[in-house]
Jmol script that loads the backbone (N, CA, C; Angstrom):
load data "model"
ATOM      1  N   MET A   1     112.951  90.385 129.031  1.00  0.00           N
ATOM      2  CA  MET A   1     112.616  89.736 127.791  1.00  0.00           C
ATOM      3  C   MET A   1     111.456  90.493 127.145  1.00  0.00           C
ATOM      4  N   THR A   2     111.565  90.716 125.858  1.00  0.00           N
ATOM      5  CA  THR A   2     110.519  91.391 125.100  1.00  0.00           C
ATOM      6  C   THR A   2     109.836  90.385 124.185  1.00  0.00           C
ATOM      7  N   ILE A   3     108.517  90.422 124.203  1.00  0.00           N
ATOM      8  CA  ILE A   3     107.736  89.561 123.323  1.00  0.00           C
ATOM      9  C   ILE A   3     106.841  90.453 122.483  1.00  0.00           C
ATOM     10  N   ALA A   4     106.834  90.212 121.175  1.00  0.00           N
ATOM     11  CA  ALA A   4     106.022  91.015 120.257  1.00  0.00           C
ATOM     12  C   ALA A   4     104.956  90.139 119.616  1.00  0.00           C
ATOM     13  N   ARG A   5     103.943  90.797 119.127  1.00  0.00           N
ATOM     14  CA  ARG A   5     102.856  90.114 118.420  1.00  0.00           C
ATOM     15  C   ARG A   5     102.635  90.831 117.095  1.00  0.00           C
ATOM     16  N   VAL A   6     102.166  90.091 116.101  1.00  0.00           N
ATOM     17  CA  VAL A   6     101.868  90.668 114.792  1.00  0.00           C
ATOM     18  C   VAL A   6     100.385  90.454 114.506  1.00  0.00           C
ATOM     19  N   THR A   7      99.727  91.510 114.052  1.00  0.00           N
ATOM     20  CA  THR A   7      98.322  91.413 113.659  1.00  0.00           C
ATOM     21  C   THR A   7      98.161  92.029 112.275  1.00  0.00           C
ATOM     22  N   GLU A   8      97.149  91.594 111.567  1.00  0.00           N
ATOM     23  CA  GLU A   8      96.924  92.090 110.207  1.00  0.00           C
ATOM     24  C   GLU A   8      95.852  93.168 110.197  1.00  0.00           C
ATOM     25  N   VAL A   9      96.109  94.215 109.435  1.00  0.00           N
ATOM     26  CA  VAL A   9      95.196  95.351 109.321  1.00  0.00           C
ATOM     27  C   VAL A   9      95.017  95.678 107.846  1.00  0.00           C
ATOM     28  N   THR A  10      93.802  96.005 107.446  1.00  0.00           N
ATOM     29  CA  THR A  10      93.576  96.492 106.094  1.00  0.00           C
ATOM     30  C   THR A  10      93.087  97.934 106.175  1.00  0.00           C
ATOM     31  N   ALA A  11      93.462  98.718 105.197  1.00  0.00           N
ATOM     32  CA  ALA A  11      93.055 100.128 105.174  1.00  0.00           C
ATOM     33  C   ALA A  11      92.892 100.570 103.727  1.00  0.00           C
ATOM     34  N   SER A  12      92.085 101.603 103.537  1.00  0.00           N
ATOM     35  CA  SER A  12      91.883 102.116 102.184  1.00  0.00           C
ATOM     36  C   SER A  12      91.848 103.636 102.186  1.00  0.00           C
ATOM     37  N   SER A  13      92.080 104.200 101.009  1.00  0.00           N
ATOM     38  CA  SER A  13      92.070 105.648 100.830  1.00  0.00           C
ATOM     39  C   SER A  13      91.635 105.957  99.409  1.00  0.00           C
ATOM     40  N   LYS A  14      91.009 107.071  99.229  1.00  0.00           N
ATOM     41  CA  LYS A  14      90.656 107.551  97.894  1.00  0.00           C
ATOM     42  C   LYS A  14      91.838 108.286  97.251  1.00  0.00           C
ATOM     43  N   LYS A  15      92.848 108.668  98.078  1.00  0.00           N
ATOM     44  CA  LYS A  15      93.966 109.496  97.609  1.00  0.00           C
ATOM     45  C   LYS A  15      95.151 108.711  97.062  1.00  0.00           C
ATOM     46  N   SER A  16      95.702 107.792  97.900  1.00  0.00           N
ATOM     47  CA  SER A  16      96.947 107.119  97.512  1.00  0.00           C
ATOM     48  C   SER A  16      97.240 105.939  98.439  1.00  0.00           C
ATOM     49  N   PHE A  17      98.221 105.097  98.015  1.00  0.00           N
ATOM     50  CA  PHE A  17      98.671 104.020  98.884  1.00  0.00           C
ATOM     51  C   PHE A  17      99.284 104.601 100.155  1.00  0.00           C
ATOM     52  N   ASP A  18     100.080 105.646 100.005  1.00  0.00           N
ATOM     53  CA  ASP A  18     100.725 106.281 101.155  1.00  0.00           C
ATOM     54  C   ASP A  18      99.682 106.738 102.183  1.00  0.00           C
ATOM     55  N   ASP A  19      98.608 107.344 101.714  1.00  0.00           N
ATOM     56  CA  ASP A  19      97.554 107.800 102.620  1.00  0.00           C
ATOM     57  C   ASP A  19      96.863 106.610 103.296  1.00  0.00           C
ATOM     58  N   ALA A  20      96.650 105.532 102.561  1.00  0.00           N
ATOM     59  CA  ALA A  20      96.035 104.333 103.149  1.00  0.00           C
ATOM     60  C   ALA A  20      96.916 103.768 104.255  1.00  0.00           C
ATOM     61  N   ILE A  21      98.226 103.745 104.030  1.00  0.00           N
ATOM     62  CA  ILE A  21      99.164 103.255 105.047  1.00  0.00           C
ATOM     63  C   ILE A  21      99.113 104.146 106.281  1.00  0.00           C
ATOM     64  N   LYS A  22      99.183 105.451 106.078  1.00  0.00           N
ATOM     65  CA  LYS A  22      99.151 106.384 107.209  1.00  0.00           C
ATOM     66  C   LYS A  22      97.855 106.263 107.999  1.00  0.00           C
ATOM     67  N   GLN A  23      96.725 106.160 107.308  1.00  0.00           N
ATOM     68  CA  GLN A  23      95.429 106.044 107.987  1.00  0.00           C
ATOM     69  C   GLN A  23      95.317 104.713 108.739  1.00  0.00           C
ATOM     70  N   GLY A  24      95.827 103.643 108.135  1.00  0.00           N
ATOM     71  CA  GLY A  24      95.792 102.334 108.791  1.00  0.00           C
ATOM     72  C   GLY A  24      96.613 102.295 110.063  1.00  0.00           C
ATOM     73  N   VAL A  25      97.827 102.842 110.012  1.00  0.00           N
ATOM     74  CA  VAL A  25      98.690 102.879 111.203  1.00  0.00           C
ATOM     75  C   VAL A  25      98.088 103.782 112.265  1.00  0.00           C
ATOM     76  N   LYS A  26      97.563 104.931 111.844  1.00  0.00           N
ATOM     77  CA  LYS A  26      96.939 105.861 112.791  1.00  0.00           C
ATOM     78  C   LYS A  26      95.761 105.209 113.505  1.00  0.00           C
ATOM     79  N   ARG A  27      94.915 104.526 112.751  1.00  0.00           N
ATOM     80  CA  ARG A  27      93.738 103.874 113.346  1.00  0.00           C
ATOM     81  C   ARG A  27      94.146 102.718 114.250  1.00  0.00           C
ATOM     82  N   ALA A  28      95.114 101.912 113.826  1.00  0.00           N
ATOM     83  CA  ALA A  28      95.600 100.810 114.660  1.00  0.00           C
ATOM     84  C   ALA A  28      96.168 101.341 115.970  1.00  0.00           C
ATOM     85  N   ASN A  29      96.855 102.463 115.909  1.00  0.00           N
ATOM     86  CA  ASN A  29      97.449 103.061 117.105  1.00  0.00           C
ATOM     87  C   ASN A  29      96.388 103.521 118.110  1.00  0.00           C
ATOM     88  N   ASP A  30      95.164 103.767 117.647  1.00  0.00           N
ATOM     89  CA  ASP A  30      94.082 104.152 118.565  1.00  0.00           C
ATOM     90  C   ASP A  30      93.712 103.020 119.515  1.00  0.00           C
ATOM     91  N   THR A  31      93.912 101.768 119.100  1.00  0.00           N
ATOM     92  CA  THR A  31      93.497 100.628 119.924  1.00  0.00           C
ATOM     93  C   THR A  31      94.631  99.690 120.326  1.00  0.00           C
ATOM     94  N   ILE A  32      95.791  99.816 119.697  1.00  0.00           N
ATOM     95  CA  ILE A  32      96.926  98.947 120.008  1.00  0.00           C
ATOM     96  C   ILE A  32      98.059  99.794 120.577  1.00  0.00           C
ATOM     97  N   ASP A  33      98.511  99.457 121.778  1.00  0.00           N
ATOM     98  CA  ASP A  33      99.650 100.145 122.391  1.00  0.00           C
ATOM     99  C   ASP A  33     100.950  99.461 121.976  1.00  0.00           C
ATOM    100  N   GLY A  34     102.012 100.226 121.880  1.00  0.00           N
ATOM    101  CA  GLY A  34     103.337  99.670 121.659  1.00  0.00           C
ATOM    102  C   GLY A  34     103.661  99.259 120.238  1.00  0.00           C
ATOM    103  N   ILE A  35     103.027  99.882 119.244  1.00  0.00           N
ATOM    104  CA  ILE A  35     103.336  99.544 117.849  1.00  0.00           C
ATOM    105  C   ILE A  35     104.785  99.924 117.556  1.00  0.00           C
ATOM    106  N   THR A  36     105.527  98.975 116.975  1.00  0.00           N
ATOM    107  CA  THR A  36     106.931  99.231 116.656  1.00  0.00           C
ATOM    108  C   THR A  36     107.210  99.257 115.160  1.00  0.00           C
ATOM    109  N   SER A  37     106.330  98.601 114.371  1.00  0.00           N
ATOM    110  CA  SER A  37     106.554  98.609 112.926  1.00  0.00           C
ATOM    111  C   SER A  37     105.291  98.185 112.181  1.00  0.00           C
ATOM    112  N   ALA A  38     105.309  98.471 110.877  1.00  0.00           N
ATOM    113  CA  ALA A  38     104.224  98.047 109.999  1.00  0.00           C
ATOM    114  C   ALA A  38     104.860  97.620 108.682  1.00  0.00           C
ATOM    115  N   TRP A  39     104.448  96.477 108.185  1.00  0.00           N
ATOM    116  CA  TRP A  39     104.956  95.937 106.936  1.00  0.00           C
ATOM    117  C   TRP A  39     103.798  95.816 105.967  1.00  0.00           C
ATOM    118  N   VAL A  40     103.937  96.420 104.802  1.00  0.00           N
ATOM    119  CA  VAL A  40     102.885  96.347 103.791  1.00  0.00           C
ATOM    120  C   VAL A  40     103.017  95.004 103.073  1.00  0.00           C
ATOM    121  N   ALA A  41     102.028  94.128 103.302  1.00  0.00           N
ATOM    122  CA  ALA A  41     102.051  92.787 102.733  1.00  0.00           C
ATOM    123  C   ALA A  41     101.452  92.754 101.327  1.00  0.00           C
ATOM    124  N   ASP A  42     100.508  93.676 101.061  1.00  0.00           N
ATOM    125  CA  ASP A  42      99.804  93.622  99.791  1.00  0.00           C
ATOM    126  C   ASP A  42      99.206  94.991  99.472  1.00  0.00           C
ATOM    127  N   GLN A  43      99.164  95.323  98.205  1.00  0.00           N
ATOM    128  CA  GLN A  43      98.524  96.548  97.745  1.00  0.00           C
ATOM    129  C   GLN A  43      97.614  96.194  96.573  1.00  0.00           C
ATOM    130  N   ARG A  44      96.482  96.874  96.489  1.00  0.00           N
ATOM    131  CA  ARG A  44      95.607  96.695  95.333  1.00  0.00           C
ATOM    132  C   ARG A  44      94.790  97.955  95.145  1.00  0.00           C
ATOM    133  N   VAL A  45      94.252  98.107  93.963  1.00  0.00           N
ATOM    134  CA  VAL A  45      93.381  99.252  93.679  1.00  0.00           C
ATOM    135  C   VAL A  45      92.023  98.737  93.228  1.00  0.00           C
ATOM    136  N   SER A  46      90.997  99.543  93.503  1.00  0.00           N
ATOM    137  CA  SER A  46      89.661  99.294  92.967  1.00  0.00           C
ATOM    138  C   SER A  46      89.503 100.204  91.761  1.00  0.00           C
ATOM    139  N   VAL A  47      88.935  99.656  90.690  1.00  0.00           N
ATOM    140  CA  VAL A  47      88.811 100.406  89.438  1.00  0.00           C
ATOM    141  C   VAL A  47      87.353 100.411  88.993  1.00  0.00           C
ATOM    142  N   LYS A  48      86.905 101.591  88.547  1.00  0.00           N
ATOM    143  CA  LYS A  48      85.562 101.715  87.992  1.00  0.00           C
ATOM    144  C   LYS A  48      85.653 102.569  86.731  1.00  0.00           C
ATOM    145  N   ASN A  49      85.136 102.045  85.635  1.00  0.00           N
ATOM    146  CA  ASN A  49      85.164 102.750  84.346  1.00  0.00           C
ATOM    147  C   ASN A  49      86.570 103.197  83.960  1.00  0.00           C
ATOM    148  N   GLY A  50      87.554 102.363  84.249  1.00  0.00           N
ATOM    149  CA  GLY A  50      88.937 102.658  83.874  1.00  0.00           C
ATOM    150  C   GLY A  50      89.669 103.613  84.787  1.00  0.00           C
ATOM    151  N   ALA A  51      89.034 104.049  85.876  1.00  0.00           N
ATOM    152  CA  ALA A  51      89.669 104.989  86.810  1.00  0.00           C
ATOM    153  C   ALA A  51      89.807 104.349  88.194  1.00  0.00           C
ATOM    154  N   ILE A  52      90.909 104.645  88.853  1.00  0.00           N
ATOM    155  CA  ILE A  52      91.128 104.144  90.211  1.00  0.00           C
ATOM    156  C   ILE A  52      90.187 104.867  91.162  1.00  0.00           C
ATOM    157  N   THR A  53      89.453 104.076  91.946  1.00  0.00           N
ATOM    158  CA  THR A  53      88.512 104.665  92.908  1.00  0.00           C
ATOM    159  C   THR A  53      88.995 104.530  94.354  1.00  0.00           C
ATOM    160  N   ASP A  54      89.781 103.472  94.643  1.00  0.00           N
ATOM    161  CA  ASP A  54      90.290 103.250  96.003  1.00  0.00           C
ATOM    162  C   ASP A  54      91.665 102.599  95.957  1.00  0.00           C
ATOM    163  N   TYR A  55      92.511 102.997  96.907  1.00  0.00           N
ATOM    164  CA  TYR A  55      93.813 102.383  97.120  1.00  0.00           C
ATOM    165  C   TYR A  55      93.705 101.571  98.413  1.00  0.00           C
ATOM    166  N   ASN A  56      94.016 100.273  98.323  1.00  0.00           N
ATOM    167  CA  ASN A  56      93.861  99.390  99.473  1.00  0.00           C
ATOM    168  C   ASN A  56      95.199  98.755  99.841  1.00  0.00           C
ATOM    169  N   VAL A  57      95.470  98.670 101.145  1.00  0.00           N
ATOM    170  CA  VAL A  57      96.685  98.012 101.626  1.00  0.00           C
ATOM    171  C   VAL A  57      96.327  96.998 102.712  1.00  0.00           C
ATOM    172  N   ARG A  58      97.114  95.932 102.748  1.00  0.00           N
ATOM    173  CA  ARG A  58      97.034  94.951 103.824  1.00  0.00           C
ATOM    174  C   ARG A  58      98.386  94.999 104.524  1.00  0.00           C
ATOM    175  N   MET A  59      98.371  95.290 105.820  1.00  0.00           N
ATOM    176  CA  MET A  59      99.612  95.475 106.570  1.00  0.00           C
ATOM    177  C   MET A  59      99.714  94.499 107.728  1.00  0.00           C
ATOM    178  N   LYS A  60     100.947  94.189 108.084  1.00  0.00           N
ATOM    179  CA  LYS A  60     101.249  93.419 109.284  1.00  0.00           C
ATOM    180  C   LYS A  60     101.772  94.434 110.298  1.00  0.00           C
ATOM    181  N   ILE A  61     101.053  94.585 111.405  1.00  0.00           N
ATOM    182  CA  ILE A  61     101.425  95.534 112.454  1.00  0.00           C
ATOM    183  C   ILE A  61     102.094  94.770 113.594  1.00  0.00           C
ATOM    184  N   THR A  62     103.293  95.177 113.983  1.00  0.00           N
ATOM    185  CA  THR A  62     104.016  94.548 115.084  1.00  0.00           C
ATOM    186  C   THR A  62     103.926  95.443 116.302  1.00  0.00           C
ATOM    187  N   PHE A  63     103.608  94.823 117.444  1.00  0.00           N
ATOM    188  CA  PHE A  63     103.569  95.585 118.691  1.00  0.00           C
ATOM    189  C   PHE A  63     104.108  94.736 119.827  1.00  0.00           C
ATOM    190  N   VAL A  64     104.669  95.404 120.844  1.00  0.00           N
ATOM    191  CA  VAL A  64     105.266  94.741 121.996  1.00  0.00           C
ATOM    192  C   VAL A  64     104.181  94.496 123.037  1.00  0.00           C
ATOM    193  N   LEU A  65     104.130  93.264 123.532  1.00  0.00           N
ATOM    194  CA  LEU A  65     103.162  92.925 124.573  1.00  0.00           C
ATOM    195  C   LEU A  65     103.599  93.516 125.901  1.00  0.00           C
ATOM    196  N   LYS A  66     102.618  93.948 126.680  1.00  0.00           N
ATOM    197  CA  LYS A  66     102.906  94.523 127.988  1.00  0.00           C
ATOM    198  C   LYS A  66     103.381  93.437 128.944  1.00  0.00           C
ATOM    199  N   VAL A  67     104.212  93.829 129.885  1.00  0.00           N
ATOM    200  CA  VAL A  67     104.699  92.912 130.907  1.00  0.00           C
ATOM    201  C   VAL A  67     103.587  92.670 131.917  1.00  0.00           C
ATOM    202  N   SER A  68     103.365  91.404 132.269  1.00  0.00           N
ATOM    203  CA  SER A  68     102.345  91.067 133.260  1.00  0.00           C
ATOM    204  C   SER A  68     102.815  91.504 134.630  1.00  0.00           C
ATOM    205  N   ARG A  69     101.919  92.079 135.399  1.00  0.00           N
ATOM    206  CA  ARG A  69     102.248  92.526 136.759  1.00  0.00           C
ATOM    207  C   ARG A  69     101.901  91.468 137.805  1.00  0.00           C
ATOM    208  N   LYS A  70     101.404  90.317 137.362  1.00  0.00           N
ATOM    209  CA  LYS A  70     101.035  89.252 138.289  1.00  0.00           C
ATOM    210  C   LYS A  70     102.288  88.636 138.904  1.00  0.00           C
ATOM    211  N   LYS A  71     102.187  88.301 140.179  1.00  0.00           N
ATOM    212  CA  LYS A  71     103.315  87.648 140.860  1.00  0.00           C
ATOM    213  C   LYS A  71     103.347  86.176 140.511  1.00  0.00           C
ATOM    214  N   ALA A  72     104.536  85.633 140.392  1.00  0.00           N
ATOM    215  CA  ALA A  72     104.712  84.194 140.130  1.00  0.00           C
ATOM    216  C   ALA A  72     104.288  83.414 141.369  1.00  0.00           C
ATOM    217  N   ARG A  73     103.687  82.254 141.158  1.00  0.00           N
ATOM    218  CA  ARG A  73     103.242  81.431 142.281  1.00  0.00           C
ATOM    219  C   ARG A  73     104.315  80.501 142.733  1.00  0.00           C
TER     220      ARG A  73
END
end "model"
wireframe off; spacefill off
backbone 0.3
color backbone group
């Protein structure tokens, strides 16, 4: 039986939404094992003086939980 968990991650980039997504998944992968998918839940931009300064994404990261090695009692 496989059990997965979903956690929310936010990431930003000065370049693009695509770069923010890639950086967010890359960073999440540094601390979460077994990532199987990422769903972009929300996108927004920060604007200053009429120009985009940051691309921000909110993602749902899905990962498979590890199997417990404990013996049943």
